[in-house]
Structures are given as structure tokens and as C-alpha cells.
N, C-alpha and C positions, 0 to 999 in steps of 0.2 A: 504494500500500500504506500501511497505517496506521502512524503513528509512535507511539512510546511516550508515554503521558501518566502521570506519576507520580501515584499515589493520595495522598490527604492522609495525612500521617504520624500515627501514633498513639504516645502516650508509653507506654513500658514501664518497669517497675521495673528497677533494677540487679539482675542475677542473677550466680550463680557463673559463672566463665569457665574456659575450658580452655587448658591449656598442653600441647603434645605431649611425650610422654615417650619416644617411639621414637628409637632411635639413628639418626643420619644420616651420610652420607658428607660429606667436606669440601665437595664440590660442592653438596650439598643444603643444607648449613648456611647458605650465603649466602642461600638462598631462605626460610629459616625466620625469620619475623618475631618480634619480642618478644611478650611476653604480650598476649593479646587484650584490647582496651580497650573497655569499654562506653561508650556515649554519655552525656554529662552529662544527668542527669535534671532535670526541672522541680522547682522548690522544693516544689511540693505533693506530690511523690512521695517516699515514704519510701525511703531507700537501705539496702542491706545490705552487709555486708563481702564482699569478693571472696575466693573460695576457688579454689585451683588444682585442676584436674581432669585426670586422665590423658588422653592422646590416645584418642579414640574412633574405632572403625572397625566397619563391618558386614562387611568383607571378610575371608575366610580366604585362605590361600595357594592353596587349591584353586579358590576363586572367581576369583582372578587368573589362574590357569592356564587355566581354562575361557574366561575373557574373551579372553585372548590367542589362544586357539585358535578363537575364534568359536563356541564350543559352550555358552556360558552363556545359557540360554533364559529365565532369570528375573532379568534384570538390573534389572527394575523394583523388586525387593526390596532392591537394594543401592544403585544410583545414584539420584540425585534427592534429594528432601527427605523425611525420615521423623521423625515425632514419637516420641521414645524417652525412657526414664528411665535415667540413668547414675549409679550410686552414690547413688541417692536424689534426684538432681537431674533435673527434667524440662526438656526442651528439644527442639531440632530438630537432627538430623544431616543434613548436606549432603554430597553426593559428586558430582563432576563429572569427566567425561573431557575433558581439554584438554591433550594431550601437548606442544603447542608454546607453551603459555602461559609467560610469565616470572613472572607473579603472577596470583592470582585472589582476589577478595574477594566476600563476600555483602553486597548492599545491599538496602534495603527500607524499608517504612514504619516499621519498628522503630528505625531510626537516621537517619530523615530523608534517606535515599538518599545518605548520605555514603560516598564511596569509600574503600577501604583501611582502614576501621575494624574490619572483621571479616574478616581474611585467612584463606584456606584454605591447607592444607599439602599439598604434593605427596608422594605415597607414595614410599617408598625403593626400590620394586621395579621402577621403570622402566615401570610400566603407564600412566603419564600421568594417573592418577586423583588428583584433589585432594579433600581432606576437611576438615571442621571440625564441631564441635558447639557450638551457641550455646544456652546455658541461657536459660530464661525465655520463649522464644517457642514458639508452637505453631500449631495449626490456625487458618487464616484469615490468617496472616502473608503479606503481599504482598512478593515479593522478585524479584531478578534476580542475575546474576553479572556483576561487572565484571572483564573480562579484559584484561590487558596482555600482548600477544604478544611472544615472543622474536624475531619477524620484522618488521622495518621499523617498529618502534614503534607498531604497530597497537593501538588501544584501543577497546573496545566493551562495551556492556551487552547481555547475552544472557538470554533466557528459559531455563528449565530444560528440556532435551530430554525429561526423564522426569517432568515435573510432572503431577500427577493433576488439577489444576485451574488455569485461567487466568482473568485478568480478562476482563470483557465487552469485546469490541472496540468502539471503536478502542484501548482501553487494551491494553497488551501484556505486562504482568508476569505471573509465575507466582504461585501461591498454595499454601502448605503445606496439605495436606488428607489426612485419614484416609478411606480408601475402604471401611472396614468397613460392611457392610450386612446386614440380616436378609432372607433369602429365603423365599418361600412356594411355590416351584415344584418341590418334591421330586417330586411326581407326574409332572410333565412330564419332569424329568431322568431319572427311573427309566424312563419309557416310551421316551425317546430312546435310552437305553442298550439296552433290550431290542429296539428296532426296528432297531438298527444292522445294516447289510448286508442287510436284508430289503426286498423290493420295496414301494414305497409311492408314492402320488401326490405330486407336488411342483409346486404352483402358487403362484407368487410375486407378491405385490403390491408393486411398487417405488414408493417415495415419497421426497419431499424434506420433511424435518421443518419447514422454515421456511415452506412454502407449501401444505401439504396443506389446512389449514383456518386461516383467520385470524379476528380479532375486529374487524370494521369499526367498531363503535361505540367501540373503544378504540384509535384511531389506527392501525387496520389491523394491529395487532401479530400476531405469530405465537403459536400456542398454546405453552404451557410443556410440559415433559415430563409433568408431573402432569396437566395438562389433557388432553394426548393420551392418557394412560393411562385416562381416563374415557370417551373417545370412540372411539379407534382400535381397540382389541380387539373391541368389540361390532360395529363396522362390518365389520371384516375377517372376523369369524366369520359374520356374516350373509351376506356375499358368498361365503363358502366357500373362500377361499384358505387354503393350508396354511402359508404363510410370508409375512412381510413382509421387504423388503430396503430398508434405509435408505441413501440416498446419504450420502456420508461425514459422520459425526457429529463427527469429531475436530476440535479447535479450529483455525480458519482465520481469518486476518485479513480477507480480502476475501470478502464474502458472495456476490458475483457469480461466484466460482469454483465455487460449488455444493458447496464442501467438498473439492474435488480438489487444492487447494494448501494443504497442512497445515503448521502450525508446531508444534502441540501434539499429538503422536502418541498420547500416553497420557491425553488428557483429552477427554471429550465437550464439545461447545461450551457455554460458559457462557451463551450467548444465551438458552437455554431452561431453565436451572436448574443444579442441582448434580449431581455424579456420582451421588449416591444417588437423585436424581430420575429420572435416566436408567435406573438399575437398577430403579426402581419401575415404569417403563414396560415394560421387558423382562419383569419379573415378572408384570405384569398380562397381557401377551400370552401368556406361558407358561401362566398359569392358565386361559386360554380355549383352550388347545391349539394355539397359533400359534407357529411357530418364528421366529427372528430372524436375519437375515443382514445383515452390515455390509459396505459397500463399503470396501475396504482399498487404500491407494495406496502401494506400495513402489517406485514407478517414478520419482517426481520430487518436488521440493519447491520452494517459492518463494524469492525473493531477499530477503525482508523481513529487515531488520537484526537483529531480535530472534530470528530463527529459526535454522535449522541451517546456513545458508550462511556459508562462510568463518568457521567458528565460533571458532577460536582463532588467527586470523590466518593460517590455512592452509586449503586445501581438505580439510577433515577428513572430512566425510560424503560429499562428492562427488569426482568425478575432477578432477584439476587440468587435464588436457588437455580443452579445450572440445569436441574431436571426440568425446569420450566422456562428458563431464560436463555439457554444456549442451544443453538441448532447444530447438531453434530455433522450433518451433511454439508451445510454451507459455511460452517465455522463462523456463524454470525449470531446476533443476539435478538431475542424475541421480546416484543413489546409486552409490558405488564398491563394487560387489558383490564385488570381489576383496580387500577389506580385511576381515579377520576380525572386528574390533570392530564394523564397520558391519553385517555379517551378523547378529551377535549382537543388535545393537540392533533390527533389523527383526524377526527371529524372536521375540525377547522380546516385542515389541509385539503380534505375532499371538497369542502365548500369553496375554498379559495380557487381551485382550478375551475370549478363550475361557474363561479361568479366572475372572477377577474379575467379568465381566459376564454369564457364562452364555450367551454368544452361540453360536448353532447353526451358523454358517457364515460364511465370508469369501469375498466375490466380489472377485477381484484385478483391479484396473483396469489397462488399457493394457499388457497382457502383450506384445503385439506390439512395442511401443516398447522393451521390455526385451530382447527376443530378438535384434533385428537392429541391428548397428552402423551400418548405413546407413539406418535408419528415418527418413524425412522429411528426408534429407540429399542434397545434390547431389554429383556427382563431385568428389573432392578435399576434401570436408568430413568424411570419415570415414577411419578407419585399419583395414585388414583385421586379422583375428586372426592368430595365429602360423602358421596353416595356409593363410593367404591368403583365407579366407572371410569372409562378412559376419555370421557368427553371433557373438553376444556370449557367449563361453564362460563368463565369470564369472557372468553373469546366469542362464544355463542351470543352472549348478551351484547357484546360490543357490536358484532355484525348486524344484529337486529336493530340496535340503536342507530348505527350508521345508515342503514337502508331507510329506516323510518324518517330520519332527519333529512336525507337527500331527497326523497320523494315528496316530503312535506313542502320543501322549499322549491324544488325543481321537478314538478310532476311530468315534465316533458323530456327528461333525460333517461338514460338507461344505466343500470348497474348490472354487471355481468360477472359471474363467478367462474374462476378456473378451479373446479373442484373435481377431483379424480376418483372419488369413492362413491358408494351408494347411499351417502347421507341423504335422508329423505327431506323433501319439501324445501330444497334450497331456493327455488324460484317461486315459492308460494308466500302469500302475505303473512306477516308476523301475527296478525290477530287470529289466525287459525293454526298457529304453531310453526310456521315456516321461518326461514331466515330473511325473507323479504327481498331477495334479488329479483331483478327483472328477467334475467336469463342465466343459463348455466351452460358451460361448454360440455358437449356430448363426447367425452373422452373415449367412452366405450365404442361409439360408432367409428371414431378415427382409428382406434386400434384394430377392431375387427375388420373394417373395410380394407385397410392397408395389408393386413395379414392375408386376406382373401386375394387381393390383387397381386401379391407377391408370388402366388402359386402359379405354376404352369397350368394353362387352361385345361389340359388333359386331366388334371387332378382336382379341378374345382367341383366336379360333380359330387365329390365326397365331402365337400365343405359348404354345401348350400346354406346350412344354418348360420354360418359366419356372416353372410351377406344379408340374411333376413332377420336375424335375431333382434337388431336394434328397434324394429317396428313394434316389438312386444312391450317396450318401455318408453317409446318415443313421446308419449303424452303424459308421463309422470312429472315432467318438468317442462318449462319453456326453454327448449334446447337450441343452442347454436352449434352447428357442425363445423369443427375446426380442422383445417390442415395447416398446422401452425409451425413456427420456427423450430420447435422442439423435435420435429420429425425429420429435419434435414441437416442435423449436426451430429457430431460425435460418432462418426462411422455409420450412421443410419442411411446414408445415400440421399441424393435429391429424389424428388417424387418420380421423375422420369426413369431413373435407374433402379427404382424399386420394382419397376414393371418387367415382366419376363419377355422373352422372344427376341426376334431380330429388331432392327431399327423401326421398321414400319409397325410391327406389333407393339413395341414399347409406346409409340405415340398413340396408337389406336387404343391401347389399354388406358393411357392417361386421359384421353378424351372421353372414354367410357366412364372412368371414375368421376370426372367432372359432370358428365351428363346424369349419372346416378345421384351424385351429391345434390345437384340443384333440383332434382325431382323429389328427393327425400324430404319429409317434413322437417321444418326448423330453419332458423337463420343460417347464414353461410359465412365462413372466414377462410381466406387463403393467404398464405405467406408470400411475400414478394419473391419473384423469380419463378414461382409455380405457374404464373399466367403465360409464360412463354417456354416452359420446359427447360429450366436451368439444368445444366449438365454436371455441375460440381456442387459439393456441399456448401452451405452458406458459411462465410467467414466474415466476422465483424470488421476485419482489417482490409477487406477487398470489396470492390464494387461488384454489383451483379454483372453477369456476362451479357451485356446489352447487345453485343455484336451478333449473338445467336438469333435475335429477332429478325435478322436479315435473311435467314434461311427458311425455305418454304414450309417445312414441317413444324418449325417453331412458330412461324407466322400463323400457321393453321390453328395451333393451340390458342394463340391470342384471339384469333377470329372467333373461335368457338366460345370462348369466355365472354367476348363482347355480345355474341348472340344470346348466350344463356342469361347474362345480366339484363339484357333488354327484355327477354321473354319473362324473366322473373318479375320484373316491374310492371309488365303489361297484362300478364295472365293471372287473374284473381285466384284461380284454383291453386296457384303455387304459394300464395301468402295469406289469403283472406282469413282462413281458419287453420293456419299452419300448426298451431299448438294444441289443436283439439282432435280427438279421434274422428269426429264427424268429417274432417277434411281429408281422410285417408281410408282406402279400402283395398284389400288384397284382391287380385283376380286369381293368381296362381303362384304358389311358392313351391310346388311339388315337382316341377320339371327339372329335377337335379341332373338327369341323364344328359340333357342338352344345355345345362347351366343357364337356364332362362328363368327370369322372374317377371311378373307383370302386376301392375296395381293401378289404381285410379286416385288422382288428386282432385279435390272438389272445393268449389267456392260456396258462398252462401246460397247462390242460385243453382238450380239443377242444370241450367244452361252453361254454367262455368265448370266444365269437367275436362280433365286431360287423362288420356290413357297412356301409361308409361310401360314400355317393354324393353328389357335389357337382355342382350345376348352376350354372355361373357366367354364365348369361344370364338376362334377365328374362322368358324364355318358358317357361311350364309345359309339361311333357312327359308326356303320358298313355301308358299301356301301354308304358312303357320297359322293355325286357328286359335283365336282368343275370344273368350266370352266377354261381352260388353254390358254395362249396366243400363244402357238406354238404346232404344230403337232409333235409328237415324243414320247420320253420316259422320265418318271419322276421318279427318284430314291431317296428314303429317305436317307438323309445324316446326319440328326440330329433328335432326338426324346427325349424330356425332360422326357418321361415316361420310358426310357430305364432302365432296371434293374441295370445296372452299376451305375446309379444315385439314386437308391432307388425307382424306379418306378415299375409299375405292368407289364411292358414289352408288352404293346399292340402296336405292330409295323407293318410296311409294309415292309416285307423282300425282296420283289422282285421289280425290276423296273416295273413301271406301264405304259402300252402303252395307249396313248390317243385314244379316240374313236370319230368318226365324229358325235357326238351328241351335240347339242347346250345346253349351260348352261351359265348363268350369262353374256349373250350377246356375247359369244364366239362360234365359229364354232366347237371347239373341247373341250372335257372334259375328266376327269378321275374319277374313284370311288376309294375310299380308306377307311381305318378304322382310326377314330380319337381317340386317347387315352384320358382317363379321365384327366381333368385338365392338358392337355398336349399341347405342341407346336411342330409341325413337320416342317422340312425344306426338300423340294424335289428339286433336281437339274435336270435341263433339259439336255437332249442329243438327237441328231437326230437319233441315232441308239441304 
């Protein structure tokens, strides 16, 4: 992990200083230092007379009450650093929660990083909050807190947990910053509000900011937020995705953590620009009608000294007991969800991104690790809850509160759980016992589908249940079907190279997977590179292989996904009742010999029906009879074997009239040709 590197100090003029005027108890008086002293100015700098200023605070008694109760969801407006004007004097107000500190001082480039020159004052109310106002410093000031703990003589320099901006790693200091910005996305926000609770297509393009596209001629650097704003919205719009999901953008010291080990929860990574630059990217996406989801990590944080770990010489944000507070897999620390102030910190953080950055959803990482006390632990390495079970009751309570708070204030956003177990009712309301998420990743579908597609088609007849099993539990949650970054790293191969066969068959299998995915009930998510058939595993240090999109078969995959996203948004049968059993009906799951499955997707109207037939072998099948739910005509509206997509163009070009012949328990049926390794959608019409 990176160590702090102090920035070069800048000389500031002497300014007016503050002396607290609040009454203190005798115990607190010992902690109240004398008048704040400014550093000696260089000879070239004009000095001013020192003026005493009353103690400055942004906290009311009600704020402190809410903070102690864990119900203050806008802590970012109080804690941290804020440029203000007090009695005509401009400066920066600092507030820090460090209840076990013996003393705290602000250090930075403005005083050559000298400790104890700018002490903070602990509040009289026992909240553990330290405050000070330093005149004459403002936006751009680089700073840290020097903390001397009341426990064991521990001394440390810490970044600000509420900092809106940080130095570019490997530097580790916080930066005073004003996050005011001008937005131009009113049309999007109004539409989002009007669409809340209504059925809508939801297809997500997951990406990593640092490796989506790079600039090879400039030392292979990543694109900045503003450069992304000129390229990403147009590309995502062309592809037809409704949303992008950014892997964690919050400041993190180790680039190889992909952002999942965070030290700056309130700051977008400075590697790519300023907070306003990131707002500009979101604004640009919104103007093109594209929603933005952020990965959010309330599950754990790293041990870097400048971060949250052992913050004031105690386990402040994390559990002191390593059986609850240390994650053995990730060698990181787990938040103490039973501590009110920590809950307020996390929920305030969620509210911050939704409020200040206009974010449209939060995908919560590693929910399973939060729910289970014995997650990734051996016998004897965990402690049961008060009832003897392995459920983390504090984490469960926190997740419910988080979802209730988010949806109460932002009913038009989405919370999505990455939860890999069979924990019940993850995406059900808290008032009926659920966790309250809007959606849950369908990890079982991803695992089973990829295992099935890895198999040589000749063996798939023996594994029919792998491709059909997900339908049996598809409506127990509001599921999102992910093909995520986790499946294309660490030797797992890119999606294309998971597929068996020669080159043509690999691409045909991939197109069939996507055709099946978009027909399956649930929202969709695809990791970057999958949309054109990336041929190498994802690396956070390398750009996607964009040159591949110049080759016909890769172009074909792109064209297929454009068509699927368009169809998904226009065919109500694919999204209108996607989370309900009424929107899905099997036709046949028993043709294992031919590795064929068929089913119907339905909208609210009987006229909104699609017949889906999947042939998972490379053998075309002519005169294949399928029972249909309605008498009428069935016209092919999608075929993954279309030559436009690189297929062999085995198609059904005319509307097929049903016949009064029974098949699959239906009174009417049709015959059609099934393409090799192909998925076809047929739309119903009465005439």
C-alpha cells in the first residue's frame, strides 16, 4: 500500500485566527490549547494583525442527537472540510470524529506539515467530534489530521474520512474542495422521477474507468473523466444499453484493487480528474438518456495508515474483535454495523452520491460477506450471534436501514445486491421481512449458464437441467442477470474463449448465450469487452482490445447486442412483467436429445407475446414442431444466426401460421427451421 508523500508547501499570508469561546468543563479545559498560532510567514509576504474569532461550528444540538442515534444521513455537510465565511473572514472549517483522541491538529501545505500548530477542539457534548476554523485557507489546500490517541501513545497522520477530494496516489493527503457544480440533466431527472415504479428495460454496461479505453501514444494512460465524457455516452447509446455501472470510483490507494479497497469514500478518484469532472461525465451520460450506477463497498476497507483503520488509536470504524472485524480473504477490515456513528457514516455516503452526483443506483458489493458471521471462516474463527446462529444481525439491520433510507428519499433510484447465496427475500420490502433491495444479481444463473456453454454441444444433452434450472427460482427475487468482470479474470478466460469449437462455433455459441440471456426473465448486465468478443482476459492495466471490433465476427457480436438492446426496449413481453411468473411460460424443456428449449415471454396484454426457441447444437433442425399458446401468426423478429451477426443465415423469413395440431400440451403448433447454435424470437399477431 502507498505511503504518504507530502506535497510541496505553499506560503500563505497570516490571517485572522480563532479562539473558542464555548464554555468547557474542567476536564475539557486541559485539552483546550492556547490561541491558534499561524506559521511564520516568509519576508516577502505581507502580514496582518491577528484578530480573535469566536468558536465556529456547523453542528446544532439536533445534528449531534441524530449523529449519536445513527440517523444523520447528511453528515457530509457537517464533518470534513468546508470553505465558509465567518464574520467577514473567509477560511476553512474542519470537523472530525475521533472520540479516543487526546489531541488533534490540522497539518498541511499551508504550514509546512508542522504538527500541533493548528489544534482542533473537542466538543463539550461528548460526541467525540473535534472542530476548528482556520482563516485564510480555502479550496485546493492539501491537509491531513495529526492524531495523538489517548490509548498507548499512538500517533498518526490520517486523511479526512469525509474529504471530497484527495491527492493523486501514491500521495495520500486530502484536499479542501467545493463540490458545487452546474447540471444540465433536468430532462433526465424529470423523466427518472416520472418513470419510477413503472416497468422498463434495464440493460447495464459494466466498466472499469481506468481500462475501458487508454491512450497508447501517451504512455498508455487512462482517459480522464472529461475525455470519457466525449466518448463513452455516444458508444453506450449506440450499443443501446440503458445504464452504465462503474466499478468503484471512490478514491483507493492500490489500483490493483479495482477500487474495492477504499480510503476516500466521498471522493471520486483523482487519477482521472476533479469531482466536477466526474459530475461532467455523469451529466453527459444523462443527456444521452443513460443512467449511472456506482459500485458501492460498505463491506470492508483496507489497512492503509492514512485510511479508516485504527483511526484514533482504537478500532473506530471496524470491530475490535478480529472474528468480526477482519476479513481473512481480502486482508481488510469490516465495518462495525452495530455502532450508530458508523451506520450514519455509511448511509450518509450513499446519500451523498445520490444527491450530489445525481447517481441513479448503487450496486452493493459483497453482500454475502456482510450477512454471514462465518463467511470464509473456518470453525473456531467466528462467534455465533446471540441466538446461536451465523447471521450477522447488525449487518442485516444496517442493510434494511440503508435501503429504507435510500428509497424514502430517492424512490426513483435502484439498489442492487451482489449476493451469492440463497439468502431469502433480498429484493423484497423490509416490512415483510426482506432486506429491501430493488434487485439482486442472479449469480446462480451466471454460473450454471457458463458451465453449460463451456461443454461441447455433443455432451449438452446430458446437462439440460443446467440451462433450465434457473427458471424454477427466477421469480423468488427481482433478479439481474450478470456476466460480470469476475468471470473474465484470474484464469477464467474471456467469454468468447469459454465457448467450445472452432472459431465460427465459438462466436455462434457466444451469440446464442446473449440471445438466451436477453430472453430470460430479469434485468441484464454485461462487462465491457463482452459486447465485441474480447479475446484476452481483462487487465486493469490495459485497454480493451478495440482493434478487434474491426473484424467481421467481432462486429457481428456488436451488431447482435445492438439489436437485442433495441428489441429489449421495444418489446413489452421482455420487460413489462419480467419479475413475475405471469411473464414466463415453458413450452418444452424435455428435448434434451436435441438440446433444444422453448418458452414464451409475455407482457400485460395477450397480444404482447414472444416465442423463444434455443438450439444449443451446431445442427440445423428443419420442420421442428413447437406448441404455441395462441392461434394466429408467429413472425421471426430476432435470429442470432443472422448473417449480419456473422451467422450462417438459417432463418424463417415469413410469418408462420399456427396449425390446429397438438404439441407440447397445446391445441395449436407451428413448424419452423432452427438455426445451428442459434436462438430465435417469434412475435405473435392475430393476423
